[in-house]
C-alpha positions in Angstrom: 81.1 101.6 161.4 77.8 101.0 159.6 75.2 103.8 159.9 77.7 106.6 159.9 77.7 109.6 157.6 78.0 108.5 154.0 81.2 109.5 152.4 83.4 108.3 149.5 87.0 107.7 150.8 90.0 106.1 149.1 92.6 104.1 151.1 95.6 105.1 148.9 98.1 102.6 150.4 97.5 99.2 152.0 99.0 95.7 152.0 95.8 93.5 152.4 97.4 90.9 150.2 99.7 90.0 153.2 99.5 86.9 155.4 97.7 88.9 158.1 94.6 89.0 156.0 94.7 85.4 154.7 91.2 84.0 154.3 89.4 87.2 155.4 90.0 89.7 152.6 86.3 89.6 151.6 85.2 90.7 155.0 87.9 93.4 155.2 86.7 94.8 151.9 83.1 94.7 153.1 83.9 96.6 156.3 85.7 99.2 154.2 82.6 99.6 152.0 80.5 100.1 155.1 82.9 102.7 156.4 82.6 104.7 153.1 85.8 103.5 151.5 84.9 103.0 147.9 88.4 102.4 146.4 91.4 100.6 147.8 95.0 100.6 146.4 96.8 97.4 147.2 100.6 98.1 147.2 103.2 95.6 146.2 106.8 95.5 147.2 107.1 94.0 150.6 109.6 91.1 150.7 109.7 89.6 147.2 107.9 89.2 143.9 105.0 87.3 145.5 103.6 90.4 147.2 103.4 92.1 143.8 101.7 89.1 142.1 99.3 88.8 145.0 98.5 92.5 144.9 97.7 92.3 141.2 95.6 89.1 141.6 93.7 90.7 144.5 92.9 93.9 142.6 91.5 91.7 139.8 89.2 89.9 142.2 87.2 92.9 143.6 85.7 96.0 142.0 87.2 99.2 143.3 90.6 97.6 144.1 93.7 98.6 142.3 97.4 97.5 142.5 100.9 98.9 142.4 104.1 97.0 141.7 107.6 97.7 143.0 110.1 96.7 145.7 110.6 98.2 149.1 114.1 99.7 149.7 114.6 97.3 152.6 114.9 94.5 150.0 116.8 96.4 147.3 119.9 94.2 147.7 117.9 91.1 146.8 116.4 92.4 143.6 118.0 90.8 140.5 117.7 92.0 136.9 115.3 89.2 136.3 113.1 90.4 139.2 113.1 93.9 137.8 112.0 92.6 134.4 109.2 90.6 136.0 108.0 93.7 137.8 108.1 95.7 134.6 105.9 93.0 132.9 103.5 93.0 135.9 103.2 96.8 135.5 101.4 96.2 132.2 98.5 94.5 134.0 95.1 96.3 133.5 94.6 97.2 137.2 98.1 98.3 138.0 98.0 102.0 138.5 101.4 102.9 139.9 105.0 101.9 140.4 106.0 101.2 144.0 106.4 100.9 146.8 109.9 102.1 146.1 112.2 104.7 147.6 114.9 105.0 150.3 115.1 104.1 153.9 118.2 105.4 155.7 116.8 104.7 159.1 117.1 100.9 159.1 119.5 100.5 156.1 118.6 96.9 155.6 120.1 97.4 152.1 123.2 99.6 151.6 122.2 103.2 150.7 124.0 103.1 147.3 122.1 99.9 146.4 118.8 101.5 147.4 119.5 104.6 145.3 120.4 102.6 142.3 117.2 100.6 142.4 115.1 103.7 143.2 116.6 105.4 140.1 115.6 102.4 138.0 112.0 102.5 139.3 111.9 106.3 138.6 112.9 105.5 135.0 110.2 102.8 134.8 107.6 105.2 136.0 108.8 107.7 133.3 108.7 105.1 130.5 105.3 103.7 131.5 103.7 107.0 132.4 102.6 105.6 135.7 103.0 107.6 139.0 105.4 106.6 141.8 104.5 105.4 145.3 107.5 106.5 147.3 108.8 105.3 150.7 111.0 107.8 152.4 112.6 107.5 155.9 115.4 109.8 156.9 116.3 110.4 153.3 114.4 113.6 152.4 117.3 115.2 150.5 118.3 112.1 148.6 114.7 111.2 147.6 114.1 114.8 146.4 117.4 114.9 144.5 116.8 111.6 142.7 113.2 112.6 141.8 114.5 115.9 140.4 117.5 114.3 138.6 116.0 111.1 137.2 112.4 112.2 136.9 113.3 115.4 135.0 110.0 117.0 136.1 107.9 114.5 134.2 107.2 111.9 136.9 104.3 112.3 139.2 103.6 110.5 142.5 103.0 110.4 146.2 105.3 110.3 149.2 103.4 107.8 151.2 103.0 107.8 155.0 104.7 111.2 155.2 106.3 112.0 158.6 108.8 114.7 157.7 108.9 118.4 158.6 107.4 121.3 156.7 110.5 122.0 154.7 110.7 118.4 153.5 106.9 118.6 152.7 107.5 121.8 150.6 110.3 120.2 148.7 108.1 117.4 147.6 105.1 119.6 146.8 107.5 121.8 144.7 108.3 118.6 142.7 104.6 118.1 142.0 104.2 115.2 144.4 101.3 114.5 146.7 101.7 113.7 150.4 99.8 110.9 152.0 99.0 110.7 155.8 98.4 107.6 157.8 97.2 106.7 161.4 100.5 108.1 162.7 98.8 111.6 162.8 96.5 110.2 165.6 99.4 109.1 167.8 99.9 110.9 171.0 103.5 111.9 170.2 102.7 113.1 166.7 101.9 116.8 167.5 104.8 118.1 165.3 103.4 116.1 162.4 99.9 117.5 163.1 101.4 121.0 162.9 102.7 120.2 159.5 99.3 118.9 158.3 97.7 122.2 159.4 100.0 124.1 157.1 99.6 122.0 154.0 97.0 122.5 151.2 94.3 119.8 151.3 94.4 119.8 147.5 97.7 118.0 147.7 97.0 115.4 150.4 95.9 111.8 150.3 94.9 109.5 153.2 96.0 105.9 153.8 96.2 103.1 156.3 99.4 101.2 155.3 97.4 98.2 156.6 98.2 95.9 158.5 100.6 98.5 160.1 100.0 101.8 161.9 96.5 101.4 163.1 95.1 104.7 164.2 93.9 105.5 167.7 91.8 103.9 169.2 93.0 100.7 167.4 96.7 101.3 167.9 98.6 98.1 168.4 96.0 96.0 166.6 95.9 94.9 162.9 95.1 97.9 160.7 92.6 97.7 157.8 91.2 100.0 155.1 88.0 100.8 157.0 90.1 102.7 159.5 91.2 105.3 156.9 88.0 107.0 157.9 89.6 107.8 161.3 92.6 109.4 159.6 90.3 111.5 157.4 88.3 112.6 160.4 91.3 113.8 162.3 92.7 115.5 159.1 89.4 117.4 159.0 89.6 118.4 162.6 93.2 119.7 162.1 92.1 121.8 159.1 88.7 122.9 160.5 86.8 121.0 157.8 84.1 118.4 157.8 84.7 114.8 156.9 82.7 115.1 153.7 84.9 117.8 152.3 88.1 115.9 153.3 86.8 112.7 151.8 85.7 114.5 148.6 89.0 116.3 148.1 91.4 113.6 149.1 89.5 111.1 146.9 89.6 113.5 144.0 93.3 113.9 144.5 93.9 110.1 144.4 91.7 109.7 141.4 93.6 112.4 139.6 97.0 111.1 140.5 96.3 107.4 139.8 93.8 108.0 137.0 91.2 105.7 138.6 
């Protein structure tokens, strides 16, 4: 995307520490820079502790990269007390700016719902005690996620619902809790018109953009490996939906991310 309009975007959620990017992260970061992506948040929590350690190490290797630490709800059943303590210690690393990815996933239920809710509550408490925001995964669990954030967070925990795909009522419930909503390449998919309608109704001042790389590549790259440079395509469509230019979308969503994550 070299030569395009200069903007300053933030990919608020990606997993470029994963095996799909082995040996090529430098080139991925360079392409992101050329596309106007000045900051990238590398999210831990996929599979085991190694993804968190790799995220922290990667963030320390490049300027403009930051990390989060947590554990995906899919893997909640495998998280021991020792694992949780190790994550709490990793959270003190200088470039760790959030707790997550954590949350609930009642679509796949790879871990029992009650186990997911217990671990999510512990991560909410960790965010509260550290003062760090939460990066929340939510799939078919709107009510339970909002209830736990309200009950355990006690109004003092900030964060983002990443890769939001819910309806307007769910969006409003999270906005009322003070959370941001982040949108991914899903909004470019042909069958995502209901989600695009939700985007049109939401205030830009509460939105972030993300790739969730290597997943969810936006059109016209759907089905291929996603990467942070493509967050520009998400921002462009967001602007189209709201009748705004890319520069304003980039400026506002980046300011939102900087405010939430204090970067």
